[in-house]
C-alpha positions in Angstrom: 35.2 39.0 60.3 34.1 41.2 63.1 34.7 40.5 66.7 36.9 37.5 66.0 38.4 36.3 69.3 42.1 36.0 70.1 44.0 32.7 69.5 44.7 30.5 72.5 48.2 31.2 73.9 50.5 30.7 76.9 50.1 34.3 77.9 47.4 33.3 80.3 48.6 31.3 83.2 46.4 28.4 84.3 45.3 27.6 80.8 46.0 24.3 79.1 48.0 26.3 76.6 50.2 27.5 79.4 50.6 24.0 80.8 51.5 22.7 77.4 54.3 25.2 76.8 55.7 25.0 80.3 55.3 21.3 81.0 54.2 19.1 78.1 56.4 20.3 75.3 59.6 20.3 77.3 58.8 16.7 78.5 58.2 15.6 74.9 61.5 17.2 73.8 63.4 15.5 76.7 62.0 12.1 75.5 63.1 12.9 71.9 66.6 13.8 73.1 66.8 10.6 75.1 65.6 8.6 72.1 68.2 10.2 69.9 71.0 9.4 72.3 69.7 5.8 72.5 69.6 5.6 68.7 73.3 6.6 68.3 74.5 3.0 68.8 72.2 1.8 66.0 73.2 4.8 63.8 76.9 3.9 64.4 76.2 0.3 63.3 74.4 1.5 60.1 76.6 4.5 59.2 79.7 4.4 61.3 81.1 7.3 63.2 79.2 9.7 61.0 75.9 8.2 62.2 76.8 8.6 65.8 78.0 12.1 65.1 74.6 12.9 63.5 72.8 11.8 66.6 75.1 14.1 68.8 74.4 17.1 66.6 70.6 16.4 66.5 70.5 16.1 70.3 72.3 19.5 70.5 69.7 21.0 68.1 66.8 19.6 70.2 68.4 20.9 73.4 68.7 24.4 71.9 65.0 24.2 70.8 64.0 23.2 74.3 65.9 26.1 75.8 64.4 28.5 73.2 60.9 27.5 74.3 61.5 27.4 78.1 63.3 30.7 78.2 60.9 32.5 75.7 63.6 33.2 73.2 62.6 34.4 69.7 61.5 31.6 67.2 63.6 31.4 64.2 63.8 30.7 60.4 64.1 27.1 59.4 67.3 26.2 57.6 66.6 22.9 55.9 65.6 22.4 52.3 62.0 21.2 52.9 59.3 22.3 50.4 57.4 24.0 53.2 60.3 26.3 54.4 58.9 29.3 52.5 55.5 28.8 54.1 57.1 28.8 57.6 59.2 31.8 56.7 56.1 33.8 55.7 54.3 32.9 58.9 57.4 34.1 60.9 57.3 37.4 59.0 53.6 37.8 59.6 53.9 37.0 63.3 56.7 39.5 63.6 54.8 42.2 61.8 51.8 41.6 64.2 54.2 42.5 67.1 55.5 45.7 65.5 58.8 44.0 64.6 59.3 41.9 67.7 59.8 38.2 66.8 57.3 35.6 68.2 58.2 33.5 71.2 56.7 30.6 73.1 54.8 32.7 75.7 53.8 35.6 73.4 52.6 33.9 70.2 49.7 31.6 69.6 49.8 28.1 71.1 49.0 26.6 67.7 51.9 28.3 66.0 54.4 27.5 68.9 53.4 23.8 69.2 53.5 23.2 65.4 56.8 25.1 65.2 58.3 22.8 67.8 57.5 19.6 65.8 58.7 21.2 62.6 61.9 22.2 64.2 62.4 18.6 65.4 62.2 17.6 61.8 64.5 20.4 60.8 67.2 18.8 62.9 66.6 15.4 61.3 66.6 16.9 57.8 69.9 18.7 58.4 71.7 15.4 59.3 73.6 13.4 56.8 72.2 9.9 57.6 69.1 10.3 59.8 66.7 11.6 57.2 64.4 8.6 57.7 64.6 8.7 61.5 61.3 9.0 63.3 61.9 9.7 67.0 58.3 8.7 67.8 58.3 5.5 65.7 58.9 3.1 68.5 56.1 4.6 70.7 53.7 4.4 67.7 54.5 0.7 67.0 54.3 -0.2 70.6 50.8 1.4 70.8 49.6 -0.8 68.0 51.2 -3.9 69.5 49.5 -3.4 72.9 46.1 -2.9 71.3 45.9 -6.1 69.3 43.3 -7.8 71.5 40.9 -4.8 71.0 41.7 -4.8 67.3 40.9 -8.5 67.0 37.5 -7.9 68.6 36.8 -5.0 66.2 38.0 -7.0 63.1 35.6 -9.8 64.0 32.8 -7.3 64.4 33.5 -5.7 61.1 33.6 -9.1 59.3 30.1 -9.8 60.7 28.8 -6.3 59.8 29.9 -6.7 56.2 27.6 -9.8 55.9 24.6 -7.4 56.0 23.6 -4.2 54.3 24.4 -0.7 55.4 22.0 0.9 57.9 22.0 4.0 60.0 22.6 1.9 63.1 25.7 0.1 61.7 27.1 3.3 60.1 26.6 5.1 63.4 28.4 2.4 65.3 31.5 2.5 63.2 31.6 6.3 63.2 31.5 6.2 67.0 34.2 3.5 67.2 36.4 5.8 65.0 35.5 8.8 67.3 36.5 7.1 70.5 39.7 5.6 69.0 40.9 9.2 69.1 41.3 9.0 72.8 44.6 7.1 72.1 46.9 10.2 71.6 50.5 10.0 72.6 51.1 13.8 72.4 48.5 14.4 75.2 50.1 11.8 77.4 53.5 13.3 76.6 54.6 10.0 75.0 53.5 7.7 77.8 51.9 4.5 76.5 48.2 5.2 75.7 46.8 2.1 73.9 43.4 0.4 73.7 43.2 -2.7 75.9 39.4 -3.2 76.3 36.8 -4.0 73.7 35.9 -0.9 71.7 32.3 -2.1 71.4 31.2 -2.6 75.0 31.3 1.1 76.2 29.6 2.7 73.1 26.2 2.9 74.7 27.5 4.6 77.8 29.9 6.9 75.9 27.0 8.2 73.7 26.1 10.4 76.6 29.5 12.0 76.5 29.1 13.2 72.9 28.2 16.9 73.4 27.2 17.6 69.8 26.1 14.7 67.7 25.3 15.3 64.0 25.4 11.6 63.0 21.9 11.6 61.6 22.8 14.6 59.4 25.9 12.9 58.2 24.0 9.7 57.4 21.7 11.8 55.1 24.8 12.6 52.9 25.9 8.9 52.5 22.7 6.9 52.9 22.1 4.6 49.9 20.5 6.1 46.8 20.5 4.9 43.2 23.3 5.8 40.8 25.6 7.6 43.3 29.4 7.4 43.2 30.5 9.1 46.4 34.0 10.0 47.4 35.1 9.9 51.1 38.1 11.7 52.4 39.5 11.0 55.9 42.0 13.4 57.4 43.8 11.0 59.7 45.2 11.7 63.1 46.9 9.1 65.3 48.7 5.9 64.3 48.1 2.7 66.4 44.6 1.7 67.4 43.0 4.9 66.1 44.3 4.3 62.6 42.9 0.8 62.7 39.4 2.1 63.7 39.6 4.6 60.8 40.5 1.9 58.3 37.6 -0.2 59.6 35.3 2.7 59.1 36.7 3.2 55.6 36.2 -0.5 54.8 32.6 -0.5 56.1 31.8 2.6 54.0 33.3 1.1 50.8 32.3 -2.6 51.2 28.6 -1.7 51.9 28.5 0.6 48.9 28.1 3.9 50.8 31.1 5.3 49.0 33.0 4.2 45.8 36.5 5.7 46.6 38.3 6.6 49.8 41.1 9.2 50.0 43.2 8.9 53.1 45.4 11.9 54.2 48.3 11.4 56.5 51.3 13.5 57.6 54.4 14.1 55.5 56.7 14.0 58.5 56.7 12.9 62.2 54.2 15.1 63.9 52.6 15.6 67.3 54.2 12.3 68.5 51.6 9.8 67.3 50.3 11.2 64.0 50.2 8.8 61.0 53.0 9.1 58.5 53.5 7.1 55.3 55.9 4.7 57.1 53.3 4.2 59.9 50.5 3.5 57.4 52.6 0.9 55.4 53.9 -0.7 58.6 50.4 -1.1 60.0 49.0 -2.7 56.9 52.1 -5.1 56.8 51.6 -6.0 60.5 47.9 -6.8 59.9 48.6 -8.9 56.8 51.2 -10.9 58.8 49.0 -11.3 61.8 48.4 -14.8 63.2 44.7 -13.7 63.6 43.2 -14.9 60.3 40.5 -12.1 60.3 43.0 -9.3 60.9 45.3 -10.8 58.3 42.6 -10.9 55.7 41.8 -7.3 56.3 45.4 -6.3 56.1 45.8 -8.0 52.7 42.5 -6.6 51.5 43.6 -3.1 52.4 47.0 -3.5 50.8 45.3 -4.6 47.6 42.9 -1.6 47.7 45.9 0.8 48.0 47.7 -1.0 45.1 44.5 -0.9 42.9 43.7 2.7 43.7 40.5 2.1 45.5 42.2 3.7 48.5 44.2 6.7 47.5 46.9 8.1 49.8 47.9 11.8 50.3 50.5 13.6 52.4 50.1 17.3 51.5 52.5 19.7 53.3 49.7 21.9 54.5 48.8 19.4 57.2 52.2 20.0 58.9 52.0 23.8 58.9 50.7 26.0 61.6 47.9 27.4 59.5 44.4 27.0 60.5 42.1 25.6 57.8 40.5 29.0 56.9 43.9 29.8 55.3 44.0 26.7 53.1 42.4 28.2 50.1 45.0 31.0 49.9 48.1 29.2 51.2 47.6 25.8 49.4 44.8 26.2 46.8 45.7 22.9 45.2 44.7 21.0 48.4 41.5 23.0 48.7 40.5 22.2 45.1 41.3 18.5 45.7 39.1 18.4 48.9 36.3 20.2 47.0 35.9 17.0 44.9 34.9 15.1 47.9 31.3 14.2 49.0 32.2 13.9 52.6 35.4 14.8 54.5 35.9 13.3 58.0 38.5 15.2 60.0 39.9 13.2 62.9 41.2 14.4 66.2 42.0 17.4 68.4 44.6 19.2 66.2 42.4 19.1 63.1 39.5 20.5 65.2 41.7 23.3 66.6 42.7 24.2 63.1 39.1 24.0 61.9 38.0 26.7 64.4 41.2 28.6 64.4 42.2 27.6 68.0 40.5 30.8 69.2 38.8 31.8 72.5 35.3 31.3 71.1 32.3 31.2 73.4 31.2 27.6 73.7 27.8 28.6 72.3 29.3 30.1 69.1 28.0 28.4 66.0 30.3 25.9 64.4 29.7 27.5 61.0 31.0 30.9 62.1 34.0 29.5 63.9 35.1 27.8 60.7 35.7 31.3 59.2 34.7 30.2 55.7 36.3 26.8 55.5 33.9 24.8 53.3 35.5 22.9 50.4 32.9 20.2 50.8 30.6 18.8 53.4 32.9 17.9 56.4 32.5 16.3 59.8 34.8 16.6 62.8 35.2 13.5 64.9 37.0 14.7 68.0 37.5 13.8 71.6 38.2 17.0 73.6 41.9 17.5 74.5 42.2 21.3 74.3 40.2 24.1 75.8 38.3 25.1 72.7 34.9 23.8 71.6 31.9 25.5 69.9 28.3 24.7 69.0 27.2 23.8 72.5 23.7 24.6 73.9 23.4 27.5 76.4 24.3 26.3 79.9 25.7 22.9 78.6 29.3 23.8 79.4 28.5 25.4 82.7 26.7 22.3 83.9 29.6 20.0 83.0 32.3 22.3 84.4 30.5 22.5 87.8 31.4 18.9 88.5 34.3 18.3 86.0 36.6 21.3 85.7 39.0 19.7 83.3 36.3 18.4 80.9 37.8 20.0 77.8 41.3 18.5 78.0 41.0 14.8 79.1 39.4 13.2 76.1 36.4 12.1 78.1 33.9 14.2 76.1 33.5 14.4 72.3 31.8 16.1 69.4 30.6 14.9 66.0 30.1 18.2 64.1 29.0 18.5 60.5 29.3 21.5 58.2 27.2 20.7 55.2 27.5 24.0 53.5 29.8 24.5 50.6 30.9 28.1 49.8 31.9 28.6 46.1 
């Protein structure tokens, strides 16, 4: 593609990428090191001296990783036996070739690659241990985020119960899509692991927040799913954060299925701990269990209902390794054609959150007025819609002058989660 812009990177001081590499990532790693040291007592109880020794070795691995990033040392080959190691090795070789044989590093390579590498290297240290292979250093934070959002969850559960007494309409569909959208504000990687839960009603601010949606394709999305005779639609949701956001996503999925807008739902989560708060299989299972055991009867009924749907196959769960690589989505068809083929069976794919959006548009320095279709660089397995609150300095599809007007009064508008986009790509390229 001609005139494709560079990827965002920490080469430019003053950018959010630079702040992430210099401040946010070291802070996250420091928290993971502290969590690992705290876990050593529990590991010793479970596995004896070998468990405590595992924690010490893991902390050393993480300290080395932090030093590698902070001092701009070369990034390296992964040494565990994960099924994605070959993919990461190929990326490292490609990045090195792009630099005429000079290996990539934190301040010279793309922000997307460096940030994804950091999380994958955290998992490398865990995989190389003898007893810590199920250890999630972000697990406590994710569970706490759910616990502190229960009041808002109860309000939303009650609202969903009432909504399911009627039939699907554009208004009700739009409401649950927007609730899922704004649930994306609860992101622990942006707050560097500091508590970021939902403590107010998710319904009350919707009318005001609508003005903060810079691109809103909801009416076009509705045309894909609006009720018609003899249709058996499949919905795929590429999940982002655990905690309150996951609950909003499951409420959306329930609404879509219970009102007959879709027949099956495929939910895609991460295969490993990722970007602090991303959903893993353990997070998903734990969340449904907590809901089923809730003292709130409505929340409990939904938890049990969703567990039954997973068991029966009405909700199908996926954790493909592609989601935890550094590749943007334009590479999916060549790197993981099996996943691309699977997604091509969908009638609508909803991609949640900031990282998915960055990967959709390649995390590049696009002009804000660049068309969404062009920024996707050919990624069209099926109609797909991005639900994203802005937490990185890349966004496309805006009207001329729209970004300038906002930036004049709100310079950090792209990185705080205050603004959002709902962007649809209906085209499918065969």
